[in-house]
Structures are given as C-alpha cells and as structure tokens.
N, C-alpha and C positions, 0 to 999 in steps of 0.2 A: 686359586691355584697355589700350591705350596712351592716355595723356593727350595733350591739345593741347601741353603743354610738352614731352613726349617727342618728338612729331613735329617741333617747332620746332628742337630741338637735334640731331636726327639728321642726320649729314653723311656724305658718301661719302669713304671713305679711299682714297687713290690713291698708287701708287708706279710710276714708269716706270724700267725698266732699259734702259740705252743701250749698244749695241755700236758707239758712235761719237759723233758730234757735233762741235763746233768743234775739239776737241783732236786729232781724227783728220783732219777735213776742214772747213775754214772755211765751205764752202758746203753742208754736210750738211743735208738736210731733217729729220733727226731732232730737231734743236733746235726747229724750228717745230712739229713734232708735239707736243712737250712743252707749248709755249705754247698751242696750240690746245685742249688738254685742260683748261685752267684755268677756262674759262668767263668769262674777263675779256678786255675789249678791249685792255687795256694792263697785263698782269700785272707784279707786282714780283718780280724774280728775284734771289735771293741766292746767290752762288757760294761754296762751301766748298772751298778748295784744301788742306785739312789733310793729306791723304794724300801730297801732294807737298811738304810742309814750307812751304806757303804761298809757293811760288816766285813771285817778282814777275812773271816772264815768263808764267807760267800765268794769273795774275790779269789781266795786260795783254791776253793773247790772248782771255780771256773777254769783257772789256769791248769789245775791238775787234769781236768777233763779234756780241755781243748788242746793242751800240750801234747796229747796222744793222737790228735787228728791232724790232717794235712791242711794246716792253716797257720797264720801268724797271730796269736792271741795277745791282747792288751786290755787294759781297763782304764776308765776315766772316773776319778773320784771327785765329788763335790764336797766331801766332808774331811778328807785327809789328802795332803799333798796336791792341792788344786793347781793345775798348770797355769802358767802366766798367760798363755795364748790358747784359749779354748778353740778358736776358729782353726788354728794350725793343726791341732790334734784331730778335730772333726773332719778336716779336709783330706785325710789320708787313710780312709777306711773303706772296706767293702760291705761290712755288716755292723750294725749296732744291735747288740743283744741285751735286752733289758730284763733284769731279774725281778722276782716277786717281792711283795712287801705291802706297803701302804700306797695305794693309788693316789690318794689325796695329798700325801706328803711329797710323793714323787713330782706331781704336777706343780706344787707350790715351789719346790726347790729348783726345778728346771726353769720355771718362769723367772725366778729371782736372778738366775745366772744367764738367762737368755738362751738356754739350751733347747727350749721348745722351738724357737725360731731356727736354730742351727740344724736341728733334726728335720724340720720341715724342708729346709733348703737341701739337705742331703737326700731326702726322699725324692725330691724333684730332680736331683742329679742322677738317680738310679741306684743309690745305695740301698741295700736291703735293710729294712727295719724289722725286728722280730722281738718276741718276748713271751714270758710265761706269767700267768696270773695278772698281777698289776701291770706287768710289762706287756701284756696283750690288751688289757682293758684301756690303757691310756690313749690308744690311737683313735678311739671312737668318740662320738659326741657325748655319750653317757654310758653308765655301767651300773651293775649291782656290786656293791663293795662292803666289806666290813672294816674299812679304814677308820671308822668312827666308833667301833665296837660292834653293836648289833648290825645286821645287814640292812642296808638302805640304798636308795638311789643316789647316784652322783651325776650331775648334769654339767660337768665342767671339764670334759675331756678335750684332747687336742683337735678332734674333728677331722683328722686325715682320712678316716673311714667314716661313712655316714651311718647313722643309727646307733644302736646300743649293743652291749656285750655282757655276757655272764660267763666267768670261768668256773671250773670245778662243778659243772652242771650235774654230773653223775656221782660225785664223791662226797658232797656235803649236803645232807638231806634237806636243809631249808632253802637251798639255792633255787632248785627247779620251781617249786610252787610260788616262791616270792617273785622270781623273774617273770614267770608266765603271767602272774597277776599284775605286775607293774606294766607289762606291755598291753595286756587286755584293758586296763583302766586308762591307759595313756600317760601314766606316770613316767614311763620310758618309751622312746620311739621303738618301732620294729627293730629287731636285731638278731643276734647270733648267740647261741649257747654252745660252749665247747666242753667236751668230756676230757678228763685226764687220760692221757695216752694217745690223743689225737692231735693233729696239726692241720692248719689251713693256710693256703697261699691265696692272697689277693693280688691280682695284677690290675693296675690302673683302676683301683677301687671296685673291682668286680671279682667275685668268687671264681678261682681258677682250678683249685685242686684241694681235695680232702684226703689226708693219709692218716694211718693209725699204726701205732706200735703194739696195740692190743686189739684182738678181734672185736670186742664189744664196744670200743670207743669210736665216737663219731662227732659230727657237727649237727646241730639242729637249728633250722631257720624258724623264727617265731614272729608271726605277724598278727596284727589286729585285723579281725574280719567281722565287720559289723559290730554286734554286741558280744562276739565270741573271739576265738583265737584260732589261727591256722598254724599248724606245726608240720615241718618237713624235716625228716632225718635223712642224711646223705649216706650213700654207700661209700666207705673209704677204700682207698688202695692200701692194702696191708704191706707195711715195710718189712724187709728182711731184718732178722736180728732177734734179740730177746723179746719175748712177749709176755713175761710174767714178772716184770720189775716191780720193786716196792713203790708205794705211794706215801706221800706225806702231806699234811695239811699246811697250806700257805695262805697268808693274808692276801687278799686281792681287791 
C-alpha cells in the first residue's frame, strides 16, 4: 500500500526527442511543443550546447529563438564561463534542451563534470529533458552516430531510455540502411528512428505521443524479429505552424 508521502513525491518523467527545432528552423513548432508539455505558464529552459563545443553562435541562436517564446531562457556552458556551482544552476530549471553535435564528446564532457548524474537526478524530479540529434541520442543506451567520422554504433549512452536511437532517419541516405542492419544483426538493441521534422514524447520511459511539423515526418519503431526486422511507422499529430521549413545537416 502506498503512503501519502509516496504519492506526494511521485512525478512523471519526461523526455522529448526532437527531429528539429530552432537549430533547423527558427519558426519550428517543435520547440513550442516542448514548452507546452512542461505544465508551466512560463517555463525556465536551460540550453546545453556541449555537443557543439558550446559554440557561441549556437547559444546566440537559442536565445534569439526562445527569447520570442513565453519562457525564461538560459544556457549552461562547460567550455566557457563555467559556473562555480553546477548543482545550483541545475536545480532551478523546468527544461534542459540539448543541442546537436558530437554525441561521443557530449557524453565524455558531461561525465567529466558530473552533469550526467545531475541530469539523471533532474529527470527523476520531473524536469523535462529534450534535444535534437546528439541531444536526442544521448538519452538511450546506444545510437548510430557520426561522432567518429563515418557512421558507426555507439554503446555508451546514458540509458535513461532503453534501447537505441537513430536521428536524421529520412534526411541522411546512409542512416536508414545502416541502422536497420545494426538492429537486425544485434549490433544495436531494438530502438527508434526519428525523421527530421518530427518529435516524440516519452513518459516514464514509454512512448506517449508522436507529433510532426511536416506531413511526411514521423517515428519508426525498429525491432529484431527472428532473422529479420519488424518496422512500425507511427501516425503523427500534425502541429500547427510552418510546414516547409529549411533543413540542415547536423552531426549526431
């Protein structure tokens, strides 16, 4: 039997995987989808640009995009102007939004500074974790990445979500066949492939919703099935707003 204290501390864990956002399209409705899911009228959103080496232009683009939205934007840098008290910064946020770049470098730097532990703690407190490309792949056990140059498997994710992940499934020609083959052979565990222009909400490590900014974009579930593969494409809910935004290649 659950006590009143257990009920009081129970929170919903949420991760949003983005196939876009401000870094691909400044007018993308995917970012507003993230904010709407926080339950706050004016959420505090902290941008982590670690995967891109905390490039100042990426941080400036985030502030330009989120400064127009109903939120309180900030950023946390581990390359420039590192705060004295990371825990204090991490304790005062509603969303951590992770940018694209090198998944392998992101994981190494986070672990060096203890940010992996702090993000896991925030997740369990109900803070929304989200990200694009590397910022989506990092939450899984493994992923397909070009962090090392050519596409290859990475088996060193944070493991907050089970299985594996592949970003840019529809926009980079080598991604789909290589990811499908990796799952089929067991090189990567069963997982999820996300198109650019789509976003996915996981609640308590379970798929809750698939949305899209473009009609053709979606999520694909890829599972090993005997000696073959089982693939399921989900019907997304189309978000209002611009549906023909530009795309760009991002390391993931």
